[in-house]
C-alpha positions in Angstrom: 85.9 96.3 88.2 88.7 96.8 85.7 92.0 96.1 87.4 93.8 98.4 85.0 91.6 101.3 86.1 92.2 100.5 89.8 95.9 100.5 89.3 95.8 103.8 87.4 93.9 105.4 90.3 96.3 103.9 92.9 99.3 105.2 90.8 97.9 108.8 90.8 97.5 108.7 94.6 101.0 107.3 95.1 102.5 109.9 92.6 100.7 112.7 94.5 102.4 111.6 97.8 105.8 111.0 96.3 105.9 114.3 94.5 104.7 116.1 97.6 107.4 114.6 99.8 110.1 115.1 97.2 108.9 118.6 96.3 108.5 117.8 92.6 106.0 120.6 92.2 105.3 120.3 88.4 104.6 116.6 88.7 102.6 117.2 91.9 100.4 119.7 90.1 99.8 117.2 87.3 98.1 114.8 89.7 95.1 117.3 90.0 92.3 118.4 87.8 92.2 122.2 87.2 89.2 122.5 89.5 90.4 120.2 92.3 89.6 121.1 95.9 91.1 120.0 99.2 90.0 119.8 102.8 92.8 118.7 105.1 92.1 118.2 108.8 94.9 120.3 110.4 94.8 120.3 114.2 98.1 122.2 114.4 96.5 125.0 112.4 93.3 124.7 114.5 91.1 124.6 111.4 90.7 122.6 108.2 92.9 123.7 105.3 90.6 124.3 102.3 92.0 125.1 98.9 90.2 125.5 95.6 91.8 124.9 92.2 95.1 123.3 91.2 97.0 126.6 91.2 95.9 127.4 94.8 96.8 123.9 96.0 100.2 124.1 94.3 100.8 127.6 95.5 100.1 126.7 99.1 102.2 123.6 99.1 105.1 125.2 97.3 105.1 128.2 99.8 104.6 126.1 103.0 106.3 122.8 102.4 109.7 124.0 101.1 113.2 122.9 102.1 112.6 123.7 105.7 109.9 121.0 106.0 110.6 117.3 105.6 107.5 115.2 105.0 106.7 111.6 104.6 103.2 110.4 103.7 102.3 106.7 103.6 98.9 105.4 102.6 97.5 101.9 102.7 94.2 100.0 102.7 92.7 101.6 99.5 89.0 101.2 99.0 88.2 102.4 95.5 84.9 102.5 93.7 84.7 103.4 90.0 81.6 104.6 88.1 82.5 105.4 84.5 85.0 108.3 84.4 84.5 109.1 88.1 85.8 107.3 91.1 86.0 107.6 94.9 88.7 106.4 97.3 89.5 106.0 100.9 93.0 105.5 102.2 94.6 105.0 105.6 97.3 107.7 106.1 100.3 107.9 108.3 102.5 110.9 108.0 105.5 112.6 109.6 106.3 116.3 109.3 109.7 117.7 110.5 109.8 121.5 110.8 113.5 122.2 111.0 113.2 126.0 111.7 111.0 125.3 114.8 112.8 122.1 115.8 109.5 120.3 115.8 108.4 116.7 114.9 104.7 116.2 114.0 103.3 112.7 113.6 99.8 111.7 112.7 97.3 109.4 111.1 93.9 109.6 109.5 91.8 108.7 106.5 91.9 110.3 103.1 88.7 110.6 101.1 89.3 111.3 97.5 87.4 111.7 94.2 89.1 111.1 90.9 88.2 111.9 87.3 89.4 110.5 84.0 90.5 113.5 82.0 90.3 114.0 78.3 93.9 112.8 77.9 92.9 109.5 79.4 94.7 110.0 82.7 93.1 109.8 86.1 93.6 112.8 88.3 92.5 113.9 91.7 89.4 116.2 91.7 89.0 116.3 95.5 91.1 115.2 98.4 91.3 115.6 102.1 91.7 113.8 105.3 90.3 113.5 108.8 92.8 112.9 111.6 92.5 109.9 114.0 95.4 111.4 115.9 98.2 114.0 115.7 101.0 114.8 118.1 104.1 117.0 118.1 107.3 116.9 120.1 110.1 119.4 120.3 113.6 118.4 119.3 114.6 120.0 122.6 112.8 117.1 124.4 115.0 114.7 122.5 118.6 115.6 123.4 120.1 112.7 121.6 118.3 113.5 118.3 120.7 113.9 115.4 119.9 114.0 111.7 122.4 112.0 109.7 120.7 112.8 106.4 118.5 115.7 105.2 118.0 115.9 101.4 117.4 119.7 101.6 120.1 120.7 104.1 123.1 122.6 102.8 126.3 120.4 102.8 128.5 120.9 105.8 130.8 123.8 105.2 128.9 125.1 102.2 
């Protein structure tokens, strides 16, 4: 297997996560094919989150993961198989979601299953992604009386 292709596929997954967490929406959108689909296991929502098309994916993320949501997504243990201009991948996921408005911390882990396609411009993009949870839990900030945020990229500066 061509190591350059493997690295390009790893890079698109890493860029997807970085842009999601930093809310770099145009760059996030560019990690997907136009016809991409998602199927995220979301126990907190009580049903899988299924989205079809890059615009629907971007619209949902932009509307639901704005400044009031802090996220961190970490992946490891990639298993990638390439066949021509198509590839599949599995990734171990650990993520944290902080919902400031509801004073809620959500932690979880699972496994992503992805498909990738080399596009006409030569770049690899995600054509399908989703994860299945191995666990997820939440805790209220109210249960953590000593919890204080010393940094929040999206919070207004004190006194502003």
